[in-house]
C-alpha positions in Angstrom: 0.0 0.0 0.0 1.4 3.5 -0.9 1.8 5.5 2.3 2.1 9.2 3.1 2.6 10.9 6.4 -0.5 13.0 5.6 -3.9 12.0 6.8 -5.9 10.2 4.1 -9.4 8.5 4.0 -9.4 5.8 1.4 -13.2 5.1 1.7 -16.5 6.5 0.5 -19.1 7.8 2.9 -21.5 5.1 1.9 -19.0 2.2 2.4 -20.9 -0.8 3.8 -18.1 -2.0 6.0 -17.3 -0.9 9.5 -15.0 2.1 9.5 -11.8 2.0 11.7 -9.7 5.1 12.3 -6.0 4.5 13.2 -4.2 7.3 15.0 -0.4 6.8 15.4 2.6 9.0 14.7 4.7 6.1 13.5 4.2 5.2 9.8 5.4 1.6 10.4 2.8 1.0 13.1 0.1 2.4 10.8 1.3 0.2 8.0 1.2 -2.9 10.2 -2.4 -2.2 11.4 -3.6 -1.4 7.9 -2.1 -4.7 6.7 -3.8 -6.7 9.5 -7.3 -5.1 8.9 -7.5 -4.2 5.2 -10.1 -6.1 3.2 -12.4 -6.5 6.1 -12.9 -2.9 7.1 -13.0 0.6 5.7 -9.8 2.1 7.0 -8.5 5.7 7.5 -5.6 7.0 9.5 -4.1 10.1 11.0 -0.4 10.6 12.0 -1.1 12.8 15.0 -3.8 13.5 17.6 -4.4 17.0 16.2 -4.9 15.8 12.7 -7.3 13.1 13.9 -9.4 15.6 15.7 -9.5 17.8 12.6 -10.6 14.8 10.5 -13.4 14.0 13.0 -14.5 17.6 13.1 -15.3 17.4 9.3 -18.1 15.0 10.2 -16.4 11.7 9.6 -17.4 9.3 12.4 -15.7 6.0 12.5 -17.1 2.9 14.2 -13.9 2.3 16.2 -10.6 4.0 16.9 -7.2 2.4 17.4 -5.2 5.0 19.3 -1.5 5.2 20.0 -0.5 6.4 23.5 2.9 8.0 23.0 2.7 10.8 20.4 4.8 14.0 20.6 2.3 16.8 20.2 -0.7 15.2 22.0 -0.6 11.9 23.7 -3.3 9.3 23.4 -4.8 10.0 26.8 -5.3 13.7 25.8 -6.8 12.7 22.5 -9.2 10.2 24.1 -10.2 12.9 26.7 -11.0 15.3 23.8 -13.1 12.6 22.0 -15.1 11.8 25.1 -15.7 15.5 25.7 -17.3 16.0 22.3 -21.0 14.8 22.1 -20.4 13.8 18.4 -17.6 11.4 19.2 -18.0 10.4 22.8 -19.7 7.1 21.9 -17.0 5.9 19.6 -15.2 2.9 21.2 -11.4 3.5 21.6 -8.8 0.8 21.8 -5.4 2.0 23.0 -2.4 0.5 21.2 0.7 1.0 23.4 4.1 -0.3 24.3 3.4 0.5 27.9 2.6 -2.6 29.9 2.5 -1.3 33.4 -0.7 -1.5 35.3 -0.9 2.3 36.0 -0.8 3.0 32.3 -3.6 0.5 31.6 -5.7 1.9 34.4 -5.1 5.4 33.1 -6.2 4.3 29.6 -9.4 2.8 30.9 -10.1 5.9 33.0 -9.6 8.1 30.0 -12.5 6.3 28.3 -10.8 3.5 26.4 -12.6 0.2 26.2 -9.5 -2.0 25.8 -5.8 -1.9 25.1 -3.4 -3.9 22.8 0.3 -4.2 23.6 3.0 -3.5 21.1 4.4 -5.3 19.2 0.9 -6.2 18.1 -0.3 -9.7 17.5 -2.3 -10.0 14.3 -4.8 -12.5 15.6 -5.3 -10.5 18.8 -5.8 -7.3 16.9 -8.4 -8.8 14.7 -10.1 -10.5 17.6 -10.2 -7.4 19.8 -11.5 -5.2 16.9 -14.1 -7.7 16.0 -15.2 -8.1 19.6 -15.6 -4.4 20.2 -17.3 -3.7 16.9 -19.8 -6.4 17.8 -20.3 -5.0 21.3 -20.8 -1.6 19.8 -23.3 -3.0 17.3 -25.2 -4.7 20.0 -25.1 -1.5 22.1 -26.5 0.5 19.2 -29.2 -2.2 18.6 -30.1 -2.2 22.3 -30.2 1.6 22.4 -32.4 1.6 19.3 -34.6 -1.0 20.9 -34.9 1.0 24.1 -35.6 4.1 22.1 -38.3 2.3 20.1 -39.7 0.9 23.3 -39.8 4.4 24.8 -41.4 5.8 21.6 -44.1 3.1 21.7 -44.5 3.7 25.4 -44.9 7.4 24.8 -47.4 6.7 22.0 -49.4 4.4 24.3 -49.3 7.0 27.0 -50.7 9.6 24.5 -53.4 7.2 23.3 -54.3 6.3 26.8 -54.6 10.0 27.8 -56.6 10.6 24.6 -59.1 7.8 25.6 -59.2 8.9 29.2 -59.9 12.5 28.3 -62.0 11.9 25.2 -65.4 13.6 25.1 -66.7 10.4 23.5 -67.7 7.1 25.1 -65.1 4.4 24.4 -65.7 0.7 25.1 -63.2 -2.1 24.4 -64.5 -5.7 24.6 -63.0 -9.1 24.0 -63.9 -11.2 20.9 -67.0 -12.5 22.7 -68.3 -9.0 23.5 -67.4 -8.8 27.2 -66.2 -5.4 28.4 -62.5 -5.0 29.1 -62.3 -1.2 29.3 -64.5 1.8 29.4 -63.2 5.4 29.6 -64.3 8.0 32.2 -66.8 9.6 29.7 -68.6 6.3 29.4 -69.2 6.4 33.2 -70.2 10.1 33.1 -72.7 9.4 30.3 -74.2 6.2 31.5 -73.9 6.4 35.3 -72.1 3.0 35.4 -68.6 2.8 36.9 -65.8 0.9 35.2 -66.0 -1.8 38.0 -69.8 -2.2 37.5 -69.4 -3.0 33.8 -66.2 -5.0 33.8 -66.8 -8.4 32.1 -70.4 -7.6 31.1 -71.8 -7.5 27.6 -72.9 -4.0 26.6 -76.4 -5.2 25.9 -77.4 -4.1 29.4 -77.4 -0.6 27.9 -80.3 -1.4 25.5 -83.4 0.7 25.9 -85.7 -1.4 23.7 -86.2 1.5 21.4 -83.5 0.7 18.8 -84.9 -1.2 15.9 -84.0 -4.9 15.9 -83.0 -4.5 12.3 -80.2 -2.2 13.4 -78.7 -4.9 15.6 -79.0 -7.4 12.8 -77.1 -5.1 10.5 -74.5 -4.4 13.2 -73.6 -8.0 13.9 -73.7 -8.8 10.2 -70.9 -6.3 9.7 -68.9 -7.3 12.8 -69.1 -11.1 12.1 -67.5 -10.5 8.7 -64.7 -8.4 10.2 -66.2 -5.1 8.9 -66.7 -2.0 11.0 -70.2 -0.7 11.6 -71.5 2.9 12.0 -75.0 3.8 13.0 -77.3 5.3 15.6 -78.3 3.6 18.9 -80.9 4.5 21.5 -79.6 3.4 24.9 -80.6 3.8 28.5 -78.6 5.2 31.4 -78.4 3.6 34.9 -81.1 6.0 36.1 -83.4 5.0 33.4 -83.0 8.0 31.1 -82.9 7.4 27.4 -80.1 8.8 25.3 -79.0 8.7 21.6 -75.5 7.7 20.4 -73.8 7.8 17.1 -71.6 4.7 17.3 -68.6 3.4 15.4 -67.8 -0.2 16.2 -64.8 -2.0 14.7 -62.9 -5.2 15.1 -59.3 -5.4 16.3 -57.1 -8.1 14.7 -54.2 -10.0 16.4 -50.9 -11.0 14.8 -52.5 -14.3 13.6 -55.2 -12.5 11.8 -58.0 -13.3 14.3 -60.4 -10.9 15.8 -59.2 -10.4 19.4 -61.2 -7.4 20.5 -63.9 -4.9 19.4 -63.6 -1.1 20.0 -66.7 1.1 20.1 -66.4 4.8 20.0 -69.8 6.5 20.7 -70.7 10.2 20.4 -73.6 11.4 22.5 -76.0 13.0 20.0 -79.0 13.3 22.4 -79.1 17.1 22.2 -78.9 17.0 18.4 -81.7 14.5 18.1 -84.0 16.3 20.6 -83.3 19.6 18.8 -84.2 18.0 15.5 -87.3 16.6 16.9 -88.2 19.9 18.5 -87.8 21.7 15.2 -89.9 19.1 13.4 -92.5 19.5 16.2 -92.5 23.3 15.9 -92.9 23.1 12.1 -96.1 21.0 12.5 -97.6 22.4 15.7 -99.1 25.7 16.8 -96.6 27.6 18.9 -99.2 28.9 21.4 -101.4 25.9 22.1 -99.0 23.0 20.9 -102.0 21.7 18.8 -101.4 20.4 15.3 -101.2 23.4 12.9 -103.0 23.7 9.6 -100.5 21.6 7.7 -100.3 18.7 10.1 -104.1 18.7 10.5 -104.5 18.5 6.7 -102.2 15.5 6.6 -104.1 13.7 9.4 -107.4 14.5 7.7 -106.2 13.0 4.4 -104.9 9.9 6.2 -108.2 9.5 8.0 -110.2 9.9 4.8 -108.1 7.1 3.1 -108.7 4.8 6.0 -112.4 5.6 6.1 -112.6 4.9 2.4 -110.8 1.6 2.8 -112.9 0.5 5.8 -116.2 2.1 4.7 -116.5 4.0 7.9 -117.7 7.6 8.7 -115.8 10.6 10.1 -116.8 14.1 11.0 -115.0 17.5 10.6 -115.9 20.2 13.1 -115.1 23.9 12.5 -115.1 25.9 15.8 -115.0 29.6 16.1 -115.0 31.3 19.5 -117.7 33.9 20.2 -116.9 37.1 22.0 -113.1 36.5 22.0 -112.1 39.8 20.4 -113.6 42.0 23.2 -111.7 39.9 25.8 -108.4 40.3 23.9 -109.1 44.1 23.5 -110.0 44.6 27.1 -107.4 42.4 28.9 -104.6 42.3 26.4 -102.9 39.7 24.3 -101.3 37.9 27.3 -104.7 37.1 28.8 -106.1 36.3 25.4 -103.2 33.8 24.8 -103.8 32.2 28.1 -107.5 31.9 27.4 -106.7 30.2 24.0 -104.5 27.7 25.8 -107.2 27.0 28.3 -109.8 26.5 25.5 -107.5 24.1 23.7 -106.9 22.0 26.9 -110.6 21.9 27.7 -111.4 20.6 24.3 -108.6 18.0 24.3 -109.9 16.6 27.6 -113.3 15.8 25.9 -111.9 14.0 22.9 -110.7 10.5 22.3 -107.0 9.7 21.8 -107.9 8.7 18.2 -109.4 12.1 17.5 -107.5 15.2 16.4 -107.9 18.8 17.4 -106.0 21.6 15.6 -105.7 25.4 15.6 -106.0 27.1 12.3 -105.1 30.5 13.7 -106.7 33.3 15.7 -109.7 31.9 17.6 -110.5 29.2 15.0 -110.1 25.5 15.9 -110.9 22.3 14.0 -111.7 18.8 15.2 -111.5 15.5 13.4 -113.7 12.6 14.7 -113.0 9.2 13.2 -114.7 5.8 13.1 -118.3 7.2 13.7 -121.5 5.2 13.3 -123.4 8.2 12.1 -124.2 11.9 12.7 -125.4 11.4 16.2 -122.0 10.7 17.5 -120.6 13.8 15.9 -123.5 15.9 17.3 -123.0 14.5 20.8 -119.3 15.4 20.9 -119.9 18.8 19.3 -122.5 19.6 22.0 -120.1 18.5 24.8 -117.5 20.9 23.4 -120.1 23.8 23.1 -121.2 23.4 26.7 -117.6 23.2 27.9 -116.7 26.4 26.1 -119.8 28.2 27.4 -118.5 27.8 31.0 -116.5 30.8 32.4 -112.7 30.4 32.3 -110.7 31.9 35.2 -107.5 33.5 33.8 -105.2 35.3 36.2 -108.1 35.9 38.6 -110.6 37.1 35.9 -113.7 35.0 35.1 -114.0 35.3 31.3 -117.1 34.1 29.4 -117.1 33.1 25.8 -119.0 30.6 23.7 -118.5 28.8 20.4 -120.2 28.4 17.1 -119.6 24.9 15.6 -120.1 23.7 12.1 -120.2 20.0 11.3 -119.6 18.1 8.0 -119.7 14.3 7.7 -117.8 11.9 5.4 -119.1 10.6 3.0 -122.5 12.4 3.4 -121.2 15.9 2.9 -118.1 15.3 0.9 -115.8 12.6 -0.5 -112.5 14.6 -0.1 -110.8 17.0 2.3 -111.5 20.1 0.2 -115.3 19.5 0.1 -115.5 18.6 3.8 -113.5 21.6 4.8 -115.6 24.0 2.8 -118.9 22.5 4.0 -117.8 22.4 7.7 -116.7 26.1 7.4 -120.1 27.0 5.8 -122.0 25.2 8.6 -119.9 27.1 11.2 -120.8 30.5 9.6 -124.4 29.5 9.6 -124.3 28.7 13.3 -122.7 32.1 14.0 -125.3 33.9 11.9 -128.0 32.0 13.7 -127.2 33.6 17.0 -123.9 32.0 18.1 -123.3 29.5 20.8 -124.8 26.8 18.7 -124.2 23.8 16.4 -125.0 23.5 12.8 -124.8 20.3 10.7 -124.1 21.0 7.1 -127.2 20.8 4.9 -126.7 20.7 1.2 -128.6 23.4 -0.7 -131.9 22.2 -2.2 
């Protein structure tokens, strides 16, 4: 090998072999070590401690250093101390190569940070064995450090995931493959009222309210049994009996053998959203003041009742009710009292109707009643008379005894019309005739001769 007293690095940065740096001020010693190690390792050398430190400062980091002790400008102990003081090089194993064989020198070498020492003149087999040993120890140390770092990383990830589940504003349940609960997070307990100890080992079916459609559970298990996740809405019951709605995502967890080992359910409490949606639907179809069906909902129920009456060949009646003397009360006592009176009127009429019947408010002081499954006009007249008498009684509103009455028009299906439009028109006409006839009376629609 051609040799120069200058430092040289006969390797490429991406050399696949372990890199060994030889530091010695004697060219012959360097030549001997190069001859022993070349072919098996990537080799570089420096002829002084100062040159070696400059070389390392350029970013070259060998896997192992063979370091001479006795050098004129900077001895091996000083070089090793400098290496161990630098975070970039402190982990590089250093083997001292020295002619000193006294115990004090060897102890000093080890205290300086060396991992081993080789006596000069060097033995070829010993050099190769010691180099191989410490490279393997270093490799294992790096592997162990990497494993520990990876373990720590996984531990940190698990810690974050655990904290995420513990602090999640969603309910999280983990079950085994048979569906028995292994874990619930704190929000589950907050939402359901069940502690983690109370549910441990139980199947989540104890949460069922009986209000979720059976078809939903069939679909849920059809997905999970095929290893597919399921997403849907469930209606469950808290420990105190209250019902709540959940948007649930349930998915399988697979083990290394490809078998389902667990199921994870993440559930979002959507009770407020569902109740708000139901309230909006209710508000869109009911009178704000009396909470009775409004004109639109009443028309739907009338059409449904007509279709059922046609199919079963039964009778129904439509009653139009207009309050008498309501405007003077509104003008005298104000809209607040008038509104309270309208609510009392609505409640009084509801109490005198069957559950199958429908009462609605068209607006102002106009109400409408649908009576179904009648045998004939007598039934409709009897109910209408009960309503008239009830509304003729004084209503006590905020300490005031208020007297009103009602004019009621009646139209029968199929006698006075075969559709909603005809029945509505004829019941309205009968109501106006009752009002024109003196008020506080009934009128059964009579077709014009």
